[in-house]
C-alpha positions in Angstrom: 56.5 16.8 104.4 58.0 18.2 101.0 58.2 14.3 100.4 54.3 14.4 100.4 53.8 17.5 98.8 56.2 16.0 95.9 54.3 13.1 95.7 50.7 14.9 95.5 52.2 17.1 92.4 53.4 14.0 90.7 49.4 12.1 91.5 47.9 15.1 89.6 50.3 15.4 86.7 53.2 14.0 85.3 52.4 10.8 83.7 49.1 10.5 84.3 48.2 14.1 82.8 50.3 13.2 80.3 48.7 10.1 79.6 45.2 11.8 80.2 46.3 14.2 77.6 47.2 11.8 75.0 44.1 9.6 75.5 42.2 12.7 74.9 44.0 13.6 71.9 43.7 10.2 71.0 40.3 10.1 71.5 39.4 13.6 69.7 42.1 12.7 67.1 40.3 9.1 66.5 36.7 11.0 66.6 37.7 13.4 63.9 39.5 10.6 62.2 37.0 8.5 61.9 34.0 10.9 61.4 35.7 12.2 58.4 36.0 8.9 57.0 32.2 8.3 57.9 31.4 11.9 56.2 33.4 11.2 53.0 32.1 8.1 53.2 28.7 9.0 52.9 29.3 12.1 50.5 31.4 9.3 47.9 28.2 7.4 48.6 25.8 10.5 47.3 27.8 11.0 44.6 27.7 7.6 43.5 24.1 7.5 43.6 24.2 11.3 41.5 26.1 9.6 39.1 24.3 6.2 38.9 20.9 8.1 38.3 22.7 10.4 35.3 23.6 7.8 33.5 20.5 5.4 33.7 18.8 8.1 32.8 20.9 8.7 29.5 20.5 5.7 29.0 16.5 5.2 28.9 16.8 8.3 27.3 19.4 7.1 24.4 17.1 3.8 24.1 13.9 5.6 24.0 14.8 8.0 21.4 16.5 5.6 18.8 13.6 2.8 19.5 10.8 5.6 19.0 12.9 7.2 15.8 13.0 3.6 14.0 9.1 2.7 15.0 7.9 6.5 13.9 9.6 6.0 10.0 8.9 2.5 9.8 5.2 3.1 10.6 4.4 6.5 8.8 6.3 4.7 5.5 3.7 1.9 6.4 0.7 4.0 6.8 1.2 5.8 3.9 2.0 3.3 1.6 -1.1 1.6 2.9 -3.5 4.4 2.5 -1.7 5.3 -1.0 -3.0 1.9 -1.9 -6.0 2.3 -0.7 -7.1 5.8 -2.6 -5.1 4.0 -5.3 -7.6 1.2 -5.4 -10.5 3.5 -5.7 -9.3 5.4 -8.9 -8.2 1.8 -10.3 -11.5 0.6 -10.1 -13.2 4.1 -11.8 -10.3 3.6 -14.6 -10.8 -0.2 -14.8 -14.6 -0.2 -14.9 -14.5 2.9 -17.7 -11.9 1.3 -20.0 -13.9 -2.3 -20.0 -16.9 -0.1 -21.1 -15.2 1.3 -23.7 -14.1 -2.0 -25.3 -17.9 -2.8 -25.3 -18.8 0.3 -26.8 -16.6 -0.3 -29.6 -18.0 -3.5 -30.0 -21.5 -2.2 -30.4 -20.4 1.0 -32.7 -18.4 -1.8 -34.6 -20.9 -4.5 -35.1 -24.4 -2.3 -35.0 -26.3 -5.2 -37.1 -26.1 -7.5 -33.8 -27.6 -5.5 -31.5 -31.1 -4.4 -31.2 -32.2 -1.1 -30.5 -33.9 -0.3 -26.8 -36.2 2.8 -25.9 -33.9 5.5 -24.1 -35.5 8.4 -22.4 -34.3 12.0 -21.1 -34.3 12.7 -17.3 -37.4 11.5 -14.9 -37.9 13.6 -11.5 -39.6 10.0 -10.5 -36.1 8.4 -11.1 -34.2 11.0 -8.0 -31.8 9.2 -6.0 -32.0 6.0 -8.5 -29.6 4.8 -10.5 -30.7 5.2 -14.5 -29.5 5.4 -17.7 -30.5 9.0 -19.6 -30.5 10.7 -22.7 -28.9 14.3 -23.0 -27.5 16.4 -25.9 -25.3 19.6 -26.2 -27.8 23.1 -27.2 -26.5 23.0 -30.9 -26.4 19.4 -31.6 -28.2 18.1 -34.5 -28.2 14.1 -34.5 -29.3 12.2 -37.8 -31.5 9.1 -37.5 -28.2 7.4 -37.4 -27.1 9.0 -34.9 -30.1 8.4 -32.9 -30.5 4.5 -33.5 -26.5 4.1 -32.5 -27.3 5.6 -29.4 -30.7 3.1 -29.1 -28.3 0.3 -29.8 -25.9 1.7 -27.3 -28.4 1.5 -25.1 -27.9 -2.4 -24.3 -25.0 -1.4 -22.5 -27.4 -0.2 -19.6 -27.4 -3.5 -17.5 -23.4 -3.1 -17.6 -23.1 0.4 -16.3 -25.8 0.0 -14.0 -23.4 -2.9 -12.7 -20.4 -1.5 -12.6 -21.2 1.4 -10.3 -23.7 -0.6 -8.1 -21.5 -3.6 -7.7 -18.2 -1.1 -6.8 -20.5 0.0 -4.2 -20.5 3.4 -5.8 -16.9 4.0 -6.1 -18.0 5.0 -9.5 -20.0 8.0 -9.2 -21.3 8.4 -12.8 -20.7 6.6 -16.5 -21.1 8.4 -19.7 -21.1 7.3 -23.2 -20.6 10.6 -25.4 -20.7 11.1 -29.2 -19.2 13.9 -31.4 -22.3 14.8 -32.3 -23.2 16.1 -29.2 -25.3 13.4 -28.4 -24.6 11.0 -25.1 -25.8 8.4 -22.7 -25.8 9.4 -18.9 -26.0 6.5 -15.9 -26.3 8.3 -12.5 -28.8 9.0 -9.9 -29.0 12.9 -10.6 -32.3 12.2 -13.1 -34.0 14.7 -11.2 -31.7 18.0 -11.0 -31.4 17.9 -15.0 -34.8 18.9 -15.2 -35.9 22.8 -15.4 -38.7 24.3 -13.8 -40.7 23.3 -17.0 -39.8 19.5 -16.9 -37.5 20.0 -19.9 -34.0 18.6 -20.0 -31.3 20.6 -19.0 -28.3 20.8 -21.8 -25.4 18.7 -21.9 -22.3 19.5 -23.9 -20.0 16.4 -23.3 -17.6 17.6 -26.2 -16.6 20.7 -23.9 -15.5 18.4 -20.9 -11.9 18.4 -19.9 -11.9 14.6 -19.8 -13.5 14.6 -23.4 -10.7 17.3 -25.1 -8.0 15.3 -23.1 -9.3 11.8 -24.4 -9.2 13.3 -28.1 -5.7 15.1 -28.2 -3.7 12.2 -26.7 -5.9 9.7 -28.0 -5.7 7.4 -24.9 -7.1 7.2 -21.3 -6.9 10.5 -19.7 -7.5 11.6 -16.3 -8.5 14.8 -15.1 -7.5 17.4 -12.5 -9.9 17.3 -9.8 -12.9 20.0 -10.9 -16.0 21.0 -9.1 -19.2 19.5 -10.4 -22.6 21.8 -10.5 -24.5 18.7 -10.5 -22.9 16.6 -8.0 -22.5 20.0 -5.8 -19.0 18.4 -4.8 -15.7 17.6 -6.6 -15.2 15.3 -8.7 -12.0 13.2 -10.3 -12.9 12.3 -14.2 -11.5 9.5 -16.6 -11.8 9.8 -20.5 -11.6 6.9 -22.9 -11.5 7.2 -26.6 -13.1 4.9 -28.7 -11.4 4.7 -32.5 -13.1 3.0 -35.4 -11.2 3.2 -38.6 -8.8 5.9 -36.9 -11.3 8.2 -36.3 -12.6 8.9 -33.1 -16.0 7.4 -32.8 -16.9 7.8 -28.8 -15.3 9.0 -25.8 -16.4 6.6 -22.4 -16.1 8.9 -19.3 -16.0 7.6 -15.2 -15.8 9.7 -12.4 -15.4 9.4 -8.6 -15.9 12.2 -5.8 -12.7 13.3 -4.0 -15.3 13.3 -1.1 -14.7 9.3 -1.6 -10.7 10.2 -1.5 -11.1 12.0 1.7 -12.7 9.0 3.5 -9.6 7.0 2.8 -7.4 9.7 4.4 -9.4 11.2 6.9 -10.3 7.8 8.2 -6.5 7.2 8.6 -4.7 8.8 11.3 -1.3 9.3 13.2 -1.8 11.2 16.3 -3.7 14.6 16.6 -1.6 16.2 13.9 -1.2 14.0 11.5 -3.2 14.9 7.8 -2.0 13.4 4.0 -1.4 15.8 1.0 -1.5 14.6 -2.6 0.4 16.1 -5.6 0.7 15.3 -9.3 3.8 15.3 -11.6 3.1 19.0 -11.9 3.5 19.6 -8.4 0.0 20.7 -8.4 -1.7 19.8 -4.8 -4.4 17.6 -6.2 -5.6 16.9 -2.1 -5.3 18.6 1.4 -7.2 19.2 4.4 -5.7 22.9 4.7 -7.6 25.6 4.5 -5.0 28.1 4.3 -1.1 28.1 4.6 1.5 26.5 2.1 -0.3 24.0 1.7 -3.9 25.6 0.6 -5.7 23.9 -2.2 -6.2 26.5 -5.3 -10.0 26.3 -6.2 -9.1 25.8 -9.9 -6.1 23.4 -9.0 -3.2 25.5 -10.3 -1.4 26.1 -7.6 1.9 24.0 -7.7 4.1 23.6 -4.7 6.6 24.2 -7.5 6.5 28.3 -7.0 6.5 27.8 -3.7 8.7 29.5 -1.4 9.5 26.3 0.6 12.5 24.9 -0.5 12.5 21.6 1.2 8.8 20.4 0.1 9.6 21.7 -3.2 12.3 19.7 -3.3 10.9 16.6 -2.0 7.8 16.8 -4.1 10.4 16.7 -7.2 12.3 13.4 -5.8 9.1 11.6 -4.9 7.6 12.2 -8.7 10.5 11.0 -10.0 10.1 7.6 -8.2 11.8 8.5 -4.9 10.6 7.7 -1.6 11.6 8.5 1.7 11.3 10.2 5.2 12.4 13.3 5.9 11.8 16.5 8.6 9.9 19.8 6.6 8.8 22.8 7.9 5.3 24.1 6.8 3.7 26.8 7.5 6.4 27.4 10.6 5.8 24.2 11.9 8.3 21.5 12.1 7.1 18.1 11.0 8.1 14.5 10.4 6.9 13.4 6.5 6.5 9.8 5.4 6.9 10.8 1.1 6.8 9.2 -2.4 3.8 6.7 -1.9 2.5 6.4 -5.5 -1.4 6.8 -5.6 -2.2 6.7 -9.7 -0.9 8.3 -12.9 2.2 10.0 -11.2 0.1 11.0 -8.6 2.1 11.0 -4.8 0.9 10.9 -1.6 2.8 13.0 1.8 1.6 12.0 5.0 2.8 15.1 7.6 2.9 14.5 11.5 4.3 17.3 13.9 7.7 16.8 15.2 7.1 17.7 19.2 3.5 15.1 19.1 6.0 12.5 18.2 8.9 13.5 20.4 7.0 13.9 23.6 6.4 10.5 24.8 10.2 10.0 24.8 10.5 13.3 27.2 7.9 12.5 29.4 9.9 9.0 29.8 13.2 11.0 30.4 11.1 13.4 32.5 10.0 10.3 34.8 13.1 8.8 35.4 14.9 12.0 36.0 11.9 13.3 38.4 12.7 9.3 39.9 16.7 10.1 39.7 16.1 13.5 41.5 14.1 12.3 43.7 16.3 10.1 45.1 19.6 12.1 45.2 17.2 14.4 47.4 16.5 11.6 49.9 20.1 10.5 49.9 21.4 14.1 50.6 19.2 14.1 54.0 20.2 11.1 54.7 23.5 12.1 54.8 23.4 15.2 56.8 20.9 12.8 59.3 23.8 10.3 59.4 26.3 13.2 59.9 24.5 14.7 63.0 24.1 11.3 64.9 27.9 10.1 63.6 28.8 13.1 65.8 26.6 12.7 68.7 27.8 9.1 69.1 31.5 10.2 69.1 31.3 11.9 72.3 29.5 8.7 73.6 31.0 5.4 72.0 33.7 5.8 69.6 33.8 1.7 69.4 29.9 2.1 68.7 30.9 4.9 66.5 33.2 3.4 63.9 31.0 -0.4 63.9 27.9 2.2 63.3 29.5 4.0 60.2 31.3 0.9 58.4 27.5 -1.5 59.1 25.4 1.5 58.0 27.9 3.1 54.9 28.3 -0.8 53.7 24.6 -1.4 53.8 23.8 1.6 52.0 26.9 1.1 49.3 26.4 -2.4 48.6 22.8 -2.8 46.6 23.7 0.6 44.6 27.1 -0.6 44.2 25.0 -4.0 42.8 22.6 -1.9 41.0 25.0 0.3 39.1 26.8 -3.0 37.8 23.6 -4.6 36.2 22.7 -1.2 34.8 26.1 -0.8 33.1 25.4 -4.4 31.5 22.2 -3.4 29.7 23.0 -3.3 26.2 21.3 -3.8 22.5 21.1 -7.6 22.9 20.2 -7.9 26.8 17.5 -5.7 28.6 17.7 -8.1 31.4 17.4 -6.6 35.4 15.9 -8.4 38.2 14.8 -7.6 41.3 17.5 -9.5 44.1 16.9 -9.8 47.4 20.1 -7.2 48.2 17.6 -5.0 46.8 14.7 -4.9 49.1 15.8 -2.4 51.2 12.7 -1.1 52.2 13.7 2.2 51.0 14.1 4.5 47.7 16.8 2.3 46.7 14.3 -0.2 46.6 11.4 1.7 44.9 14.4 2.7 42.3 15.4 -1.0 41.5 11.7 -2.1 41.0 11.5 0.6 38.4 14.1 -0.6 36.7 13.2 -4.2 37.0 9.7 -2.8 35.8 11.0 -1.5 32.5 12.8 -4.4 31.5 9.8 -6.1 31.5 8.5 -3.8 29.3 10.9 -3.6 27.5 11.1 -7.4 26.7 7.6 -7.5 26.3 8.0 -5.2 23.5 10.3 -6.9 22.1 8.9 -10.5 22.1 5.4 -9.0 20.6 8.0 -7.3 17.6 8.9 -10.9 17.2 5.9 -12.0 17.4 4.6 -9.5 14.6 7.6 -10.6 12.5 6.7 -14.3 12.3 2.8 -13.8 11.3 4.2 -11.6 8.4 6.3 -13.9 7.5 3.6 -17.3 8.0 1.3 -15.2 6.0 4.2 -14.8 3.3 4.8 -18.1 3.1 1.1 -19.4 2.7 0.9 -16.9 -0.3 4.0 -18.8 -1.6 2.3 -21.7 -1.4 -0.7 -20.2 -3.3 1.3 -19.0 -5.8 2.9 -22.4 -6.4 -0.3 -24.3 -6.5 -2.0 -21.6 -9.0 1.6 -22.1 -11.1 1.1 -26.3 -11.3 -2.4 -25.6 -12.5 -0.9 -24.2 -15.2 0.5 -26.2 -18.0 4.5 -25.3 -17.9 6.2 -28.5 -19.0 7.0 -27.8 -22.6 6.6 -29.7 -24.8 3.2 -30.4 -23.3 2.5 -33.2 -26.2 6.3 -34.2 -27.1 5.0 -37.2 -29.1 2.9 -34.8 -31.1 4.7 -33.3 -34.5 1.8 -31.0 -35.9 2.2 -28.3 -33.5 4.6 -26.5 -31.6 3.0 -24.9 -28.4 4.3 -23.0 -25.7 2.8 -20.4 -22.6 3.6 -18.1 -19.8 2.1 -16.9 -17.1 3.4 -14.0 -14.9 1.3 -12.6 -11.9 1.2 -9.1 -10.8 0.8 -10.3 -7.3 1.7 -13.1 -5.1 -1.4 -14.7 -6.8 -3.7 -14.0 -10.3 -6.5 -14.3 -12.2 -4.8 -14.7 -15.5 -4.5 -18.3 -16.7 -4.5 -20.5 -20.0 -4.7 -24.4 -20.8 -4.4 -26.6 -23.9 -5.2 -30.2 -23.9 -6.4 -32.7 -26.7 -10.5 -33.0 -27.1 -9.8 -36.0 -29.3 -6.8 -37.5 -31.2 -7.1 -34.4 -33.9 -8.8 -31.7 -32.0 -6.5 -29.3 -29.9 -8.2 -27.5 -27.6 -6.3 -23.8 -26.7 -7.8 -22.0 -24.1 -7.0 -17.8 -22.5 -9.0 -16.0 -20.0 -8.3 -13.0 -17.8 -10.6 -13.0 -14.4 -11.8 -9.5 -13.1 -10.0 -8.1 -10.3 -6.7 -9.3 -8.9 -5.2 -10.9 -5.4 -7.0 -14.4 -3.8 -10.4 -13.9 -5.2 -9.2 -13.7 -8.8 -7.3 -16.7 -8.3 -10.0 -18.3 -7.2 -12.4 -17.4 -9.7 -9.5 -18.4 -12.2 -9.7 -22.3 -10.8 -13.5 -22.5 -11.0 -13.7 -21.0 -15.0 -10.7 -23.1 -16.2 -12.0 -26.1 -14.6 -15.5 -25.4 -16.3 -14.0 -25.0 -19.7 -11.9 -27.7 -19.7 -14.7 -30.2 -18.3 -17.2 -28.4 -21.0 -15.0 -28.6 -23.8 -14.2 -32.1 -23.6 -17.9 -32.9 -24.2 -18.0 -31.8 -27.5 -19.2 -28.6 -29.7 -18.2 -25.6 -31.3 -16.4 -23.0 -29.0 -19.5 -20.2 -29.0 -21.6 -23.4 -27.3 -18.7 -24.2 -25.2 -18.4 -20.1 -23.8 -22.3 -20.1 -24.0 -22.6 -23.2 -21.2 -19.8 -22.0 -19.2 -20.8 -18.6 -19.1 -24.5 -19.5 -17.8 -22.7 -21.9 -15.0 -20.3 -19.0 -14.0 -23.3 -16.5 -13.3 -25.0 -19.2 -11.1 -24.4 -18.1 -7.5 -21.7 -15.6 -8.4 -22.9 -13.0 -5.7 -19.7 -10.7 -5.7 -20.3 -10.3 -9.5 -16.9 -10.9 -10.9 -16.7 -12.0 -14.3 -13.9 -13.1 -17.2 -12.8 -12.5 -20.4 -11.7 -16.1 -22.3 -10.9 -16.8 -25.7 -11.3 -20.3 -26.7 -10.1 -22.0 -30.3 -10.4 -25.8 -31.3 -7.3 -26.4 -33.9 -8.1 -29.4 -36.3 -4.7 -31.5 -36.4 -5.5 -32.8 -39.7 -6.6 -29.8 -41.3 -5.3 -26.6 -39.6 -8.9 -25.2 -39.0 -9.2 -23.2 -36.3 -12.3 -22.3 -34.8 -12.6 -19.7 -32.5 -14.8 -17.9 -30.2 -14.2 -14.6 -27.6 -15.9 -13.5 -24.6 -14.7 -10.3 -24.5 -11.1 -11.1 -24.4 -7.7 -9.5 -26.9 -7.7 -9.6 -30.3 -5.6 -13.2 -31.8 -2.3 -11.8 -33.8 -1.7 -14.3 -36.5 1.3 -14.6 -38.9 1.6 -16.3 -42.3 4.1 -18.1 -43.1 7.0 -15.2 -45.0 5.0 -12.2 -43.0 4.6 -9.9 -40.3 2.3 -10.9 -37.4 -0.6 -9.0 -37.5 -3.6 -8.3 -35.5 -7.2 -9.8 -36.2 -9.8 -8.3 -34.7 -12.9 -10.6 -34.6 -16.2 -10.1 -32.6 -15.4 -10.2 -28.9 -18.7 -10.6 -27.3 -19.4 -9.8 -23.9 -17.5 -11.2 -20.9 -18.7 -14.5 -19.0 -20.2 -14.7 -15.6 -22.1 -10.8 -16.5 -25.3 -12.2 -17.9 -26.5 -15.6 -18.7 -28.3 -16.5 -22.0 -25.2 -14.5 -24.2 -25.1 -16.1 -27.2 -20.9 -16.1 -29.0 -20.4 -16.4 -32.5 -17.3 -18.6 -34.3 -14.6 -17.8 -36.5 -13.0 -19.6 -38.6 -9.6 -19.6 -39.4 -7.3 -21.6 -41.6 -3.6 -22.5 -40.3 -1.0 -23.2 -43.2 2.4 -25.0 -42.8 4.3 -23.0 -40.6 1.6 -20.2 -39.7 1.6 -19.0 -35.7 -1.1 -17.9 -34.1 0.1 -15.8 -30.5 -3.0 -14.7 -27.9 -2.0 -12.7 -24.6 -3.9 -11.0 -22.0 -4.5 -7.2 -21.3 -1.7 -7.3 -19.2 0.8 -7.1 -22.2 -1.0 -3.7 -24.5 -1.0 -2.2 -21.0 2.3 -2.2 -20.0 3.2 1.0 -18.1 6.3 2.8 -17.5 6.9 5.3 -14.9 5.8 8.3 -17.5 2.7 6.4 -17.7 2.8 5.7 -21.1 1.5 2.2 -22.2 2.9 -0.2 -24.7 -0.8 -0.3 -26.7 -1.2 -2.4 -29.3 0.9 -1.3 -32.1 4.1 -1.2 -29.7 2.9 -4.6 -29.1 3.6 -6.1 -32.5 6.2 -4.1 -33.3 7.9 -5.8 -30.3 6.8 -8.9 -31.4 7.9 -8.5 -35.0 11.6 -7.6 -33.8 11.3 -11.3 -33.2 9.3 -12.6 -36.1 12.3 -15.1 -36.6 12.2 -16.6 -33.5 11.2 -20.4 -32.7 8.3 -20.9 -30.6 9.9 -21.3 -27.3 12.4 -18.0 -27.6 9.6 -15.8 -28.7 7.6 -15.1 -25.4 11.0 -14.5 -23.1 12.0 -12.1 -26.0 8.9 -10.4 -25.7 9.1 -10.2 -22.1 12.8 -8.6 -22.4 10.8 -5.8 -24.7 8.2 -5.3 -22.1 10.9 -4.9 -19.6 12.9 -2.5 -21.4 9.8 -0.5 -22.0 8.6 -0.4 -18.4 12.0 -0.3 -16.9 11.7 0.2 -13.1 8.0 0.7 -13.4 5.9 -2.2 -11.1 4.2 -4.7 -13.0 0.1 -3.4 -12.3 -1.4 -6.6 -14.1 -1.0 -10.2 -14.9 1.0 -10.9 -18.0 -0.2 -13.9 -20.1 1.1 -15.2 -23.6 0.4 -17.9 -25.6 2.0 -19.1 -29.0 1.8 -22.2 -31.4 2.7 -22.8 -34.9 1.0 -25.1 -37.0 3.5 -27.5 -38.7 0.7 -29.5 -40.8 -0.4 -33.1 -41.1 2.6 -35.1 -40.1 
């Protein structure tokens, strides 16, 4: 019996119980260990996803912010330059027309015997809204019969004044020819409002206008500040050009452009909702601004200078820009932060500023980062929920089957971590040179990992397309630049350039140069033998710049050479060429031409001019001197124009120098021109030069005068020395 009891105790205790307890302990320990491993694995996975999402957001934020910053600066500077060029072009057209008209006024006053008197009338109500030429005078004016006769002769310029306003699409608002005696000729569309209720013309004293006084005092072309015109009912910018005869002021020519025209150029250009433009002159005066209040509000009398403002940042930027500096900066205006592109020159020392609020340009980057952060946070939240669910599943499975628990845990954790680890590796390889992130089979998980991978793939494609677009734009710009370079070479090849042109002729030494202001220009020269004893010399300057002027230059040069080779006097040649140029000239382009025919056996030079610059002659042993001749009207403007021939006798050793207006009108950064006097001084500094040395030395003098200022007009020169019959 005792033996049986002892056996029974051995059955329910002892090694069996210990084995059971050991098994229970092993199972519990293994379960806890595997559960801990699984939970820790999931926790590491969650941290990895969080870290990957944060890293991705930082990378995208940095790339987007730097890319948008570069794009913002480049695009704002480009827009500011293009807008400034558009405004400068409008003002330049008005200035160019006024200066051209002043040349013709001088010709009429200096050669009154060539012109007939035309009837001229005062303002008429019937001319309401129509372009018409009107005679006006100051209240205290007392013109002499000679003054009235001169006014009637100046009326011959009516077609030219009309064409300047209509042909330029009314960029030039009006044109005025004013005499010191108080009488003037006004070309505009305001005839009806210059009459009182009784039909009597209003008085108009041009000598009291700012443009008259400025031109008189400076003795050169003068641009005013904007001012309000009671007749126009709006603000205008005026330009006065003095006309001198024998050092006496005989007239001032005025042209104007409304500030509405400037406002249209600026208001049509936008860069976001907050963008606006402002223009300052060299004294810091605000000449244009759409702001109706605050630091950039325009003073009605245009006396408000930013230099007196308390805004030191903006004040310093304006000072730098009028010195010729340009750039991109941050500035605070009226308590708001702006990006500003500055220093784009408008005209005559005026500079343009472009403002855009910082928060508007930063908004796209912030929105993109917010989207990425939202996606990342959503993914992390999903990972957190999955972690809790997986933990409960693991705990339940541990109580059922340890093997299944281990297998499921390892499989599940491996399935989740492989794509996220690979995704982290791919994202870490993204750099400035490579933006590739492609959807691989492993990323098609059907959950948030697939969504996140798809988002990265889409972002990668967009980035590559953007780079491709930038590459295409750059290639297109290079193509256009290459075509303009070819056009430049073609134009240069049309002009004689291999000097000496006639190496077997010893009767003369001849050299010429042409430097265009743009890729292609409108200036040209030519020299060719009509026969064995007659050398034809040609110099011309086409109105306008760029490709249109270059095409008109080719036509003009070809017509002149073909007609000259048929024979005849210079005046006859210019007469026929002028008529040919007028045919089909719908663009109303014109050209100034100087044409001379030199008889090589005698030294006799016969010349005629169609509105071109005066020739300069140096007699042997003397200085270079300007010869004021009859210029005549420009070619291509009106048919059947008669030109006059003028004869010079050149002796052995005498030199003739010809040029275009780009030489005397060379302008430095202080808006000062070289003028004819400065040109003669520059030439006479090198009066002992050989012909082939003179032109390069003159160009050096011009470069020393203008310094860093850009070349605004084509520069063409020609020099010939007559050596006598060999």
